Residue frames as a rotation matrix with the C-alpha (Angstrom) as fourth column:
MET 1
0.223 -0.817 -0.531 86.39
0.399 -0.421 0.815 79.39
-0.889 -0.394 0.233 105.04
ARG 2
0.795 0.048 -0.605 87.63
-0.435 -0.651 -0.622 81.84
-0.423 0.758 -0.496 102.47
LEU 3
0.897 -0.442 -0.013 90.07
0.270 0.570 -0.776 80.75
0.350 0.693 0.631 99.80
ALA 4
0.226 -0.856 0.465 92.91
-0.439 -0.516 -0.735 82.90
0.869 -0.038 -0.493 101.17
ALA 5
0.228 -0.079 0.970 92.50
-0.966 0.107 0.236 81.38
-0.122 -0.991 -0.052 104.63
ARG 6
0.931 0.138 0.337 92.50
-0.104 0.988 -0.117 77.86
-0.349 0.074 0.934 103.20
ILE 7
0.672 -0.740 0.031 95.66
0.142 0.087 -0.986 78.57
0.727 0.667 0.163 101.28
ALA 8
0.088 -0.627 0.774 97.34
-0.802 -0.506 -0.318 80.01
0.591 -0.593 -0.548 104.40
VAL 9
0.504 0.164 0.848 96.38
-0.733 0.600 0.319 76.93
-0.457 -0.783 0.422 106.43
ALA 10
0.988 -0.127 0.089 97.65
0.155 0.827 -0.540 74.60
-0.005 0.547 0.837 103.69
ILE 11
0.403 -0.887 0.225 100.97
-0.167 -0.313 -0.935 76.44
0.900 0.339 -0.275 103.51
ALA 12
0.110 -0.317 0.942 101.36
-0.976 -0.211 0.043 76.33
0.186 -0.924 -0.333 107.29
ILE 13
0.764 0.212 0.610 100.64
-0.370 0.918 0.144 72.57
-0.529 -0.336 0.779 107.38
LEU 14
0.884 -0.467 0.000 103.05
0.238 0.450 -0.861 71.93
0.402 0.761 0.509 104.51
ALA 15
0.192 -0.839 0.510 105.80
-0.558 -0.520 -0.646 73.92
0.807 -0.161 -0.568 106.27
ALA 16
0.279 -0.034 0.960 105.26
-0.929 0.245 0.279 71.95
-0.244 -0.969 0.037 109.50
VAL 17
0.940 0.111 0.323 105.39
-0.039 0.974 -0.222 68.62
-0.339 0.196 0.920 107.68
LEU 18
0.671 -0.740 0.043 108.60
0.096 0.029 -0.995 69.57
0.735 0.672 0.090 105.85
ALA 19
0.079 -0.634 0.769 110.23
-0.860 -0.433 -0.269 70.66
0.504 -0.640 -0.580 109.12
MET 20
0.517 0.165 0.840 109.28
-0.684 0.669 0.290 67.37
-0.514 -0.724 0.459 110.79
VAL 21
0.983 -0.171 0.073 110.62
0.180 0.777 -0.604 65.32
0.047 0.606 0.794 107.88
ASP 22
0.386 -0.893 0.234 113.95
-0.258 -0.348 -0.901 67.20
0.886 0.287 -0.365 108.01
CYS 23
0.033 -0.333 0.942 114.28
-0.993 -0.116 -0.006 66.74
0.111 -0.936 -0.334 111.78
THR 24
0.752 0.335 0.567 113.27
-0.431 0.902 0.039 63.08
-0.499 -0.273 0.823 111.56
GLY 25
0.882 -0.456 -0.120 115.79
0.112 0.450 -0.886 62.36
0.458 0.768 0.448 108.81
ARG 26
0.062 -0.882 0.468 118.59
-0.601 -0.407 -0.688 63.95
0.797 -0.239 -0.555 110.86
PHE 27
0.297 0.128 0.946 117.54
-0.920 0.304 0.247 61.98
-0.256 -0.944 0.208 113.92
PHE 28
0.946 0.129 0.297 117.81
-0.065 0.974 -0.216 58.68
-0.317 0.185 0.930 112.01
ARG 29
0.583 -0.813 -0.021 121.22
-0.062 -0.019 -0.998 59.65
0.810 0.583 -0.061 110.54
ILE 30
-0.097 -0.592 0.800 122.53
-0.897 -0.296 -0.328 60.32
0.431 -0.750 -0.503 114.06
ASP 31
0.490 0.370 0.789 120.92
-0.736 0.661 0.147 57.12
-0.467 -0.653 0.596 115.43
SER 32
0.984 -0.143 -0.104 122.37
0.042 0.758 -0.651 55.03
0.172 0.637 0.752 112.62
CYS 33
0.213 -0.958 0.193 125.84
-0.398 -0.265 -0.878 56.46
0.892 0.110 -0.438 113.28
LEU 34
-0.107 -0.225 0.968 125.61
-0.993 -0.020 -0.115 55.65
0.046 -0.974 -0.221 116.97
ASP 35
0.792 0.465 0.396 124.26
-0.472 0.877 -0.085 52.14
-0.387 -0.120 0.914 116.26
ARG 36
0.819 -0.538 -0.197 127.36
0.117 0.493 -0.862 51.45
0.561 0.684 0.467 114.11
GLY 37
0.492 -0.633 -0.598 129.60
0.860 0.249 0.445 52.43
-0.133 -0.733 0.667 117.03
GLY 38
-0.296 -0.605 0.739 130.52
0.695 -0.667 -0.269 55.88
0.656 0.434 0.618 115.77
ARG 39
-0.253 0.259 -0.932 130.07
0.734 -0.577 -0.359 59.25
-0.631 -0.775 -0.044 117.37
TRP 40
0.476 0.533 0.699 128.17
0.857 -0.460 -0.233 62.17
0.197 0.710 -0.676 115.90
ASP 41
-0.659 -0.683 -0.315 130.14
0.702 -0.709 0.068 65.35
-0.270 -0.176 0.947 115.31
TYR 42
0.355 0.909 -0.220 127.57
0.794 -0.417 -0.442 68.15
-0.494 -0.018 -0.869 115.64
ASP 43
0.067 -0.400 -0.914 129.99
-0.181 -0.906 0.383 70.80
-0.981 0.140 -0.133 114.38
GLU 44
-0.845 -0.458 -0.278 130.63
-0.377 0.139 0.916 68.90
-0.380 0.878 -0.290 111.14
ASP 45
0.187 0.982 -0.002 127.12
-0.842 0.159 -0.516 67.36
-0.507 0.098 0.856 111.04
ALA 46
0.234 -0.223 -0.946 128.73
-0.684 0.654 -0.323 64.04
0.691 0.723 0.000 110.19
CYS 47
0.995 0.090 0.049 129.47
-0.101 0.777 0.621 60.61
0.017 -0.622 0.782 111.66
ASP 48
0.104 -0.992 0.078 132.95
-0.950 -0.122 -0.288 60.06
0.295 -0.044 -0.954 113.07
GLN 49
0.864 0.253 -0.436 133.88
-0.209 0.967 0.147 56.38
0.458 -0.036 0.888 112.98
ALA 50
-0.147 -0.989 -0.018 137.29
-0.319 0.064 -0.945 56.83
0.936 -0.133 -0.325 114.63
PRO 51
0.098 0.125 -0.987 137.78
0.773 0.615 0.154 54.99
0.626 -0.779 -0.036 117.92
THR 52
0.669 0.233 0.706 137.20
-0.164 -0.880 0.446 57.27
0.725 -0.414 -0.550 120.90
VAL 53
0.791 -0.456 0.408 139.61
-0.397 0.124 0.909 55.42
-0.465 -0.881 -0.083 123.19
PRO 54
0.059 -0.842 -0.536 143.21
-0.987 0.033 -0.160 54.73
0.152 0.539 -0.829 122.12
GLY 55
-0.869 -0.481 0.116 143.63
-0.489 0.870 -0.061 51.06
-0.071 -0.110 -0.991 121.38
LEU 56
-0.167 0.894 0.416 139.90
-0.246 0.371 -0.895 50.40
-0.955 -0.252 0.158 121.15
VAL 57
-0.996 -0.082 0.028 138.94
-0.001 0.331 0.944 48.34
-0.086 0.940 -0.330 118.10
PRO 58
-0.348 0.932 -0.101 135.44
-0.894 -0.363 -0.262 49.13
-0.281 -0.001 0.960 116.84
LEU 59
-0.238 0.384 0.892 133.04
0.020 0.920 -0.391 46.18
-0.971 -0.075 -0.227 116.44
GLN 60
-0.940 -0.062 -0.335 132.49
-0.333 -0.036 0.942 44.96
-0.070 0.997 0.013 112.92
PRO 61
-0.080 0.996 0.050 128.87
-0.928 -0.056 -0.368 44.57
-0.363 -0.076 0.929 111.78
């Protein structure tokens, strides 16, 4: 394979790996939030630990 083709393949693989790492990291942040009893706010991209039902006391870890 020519050098230019090898470089193009390497860049494509690197881009795919970086995209997977970013998606995987976000998945685990959301999962961790839900495991702690929170809810994920997709608009804010943050965990909301406030009780969802009035009078509900969240479980302590």
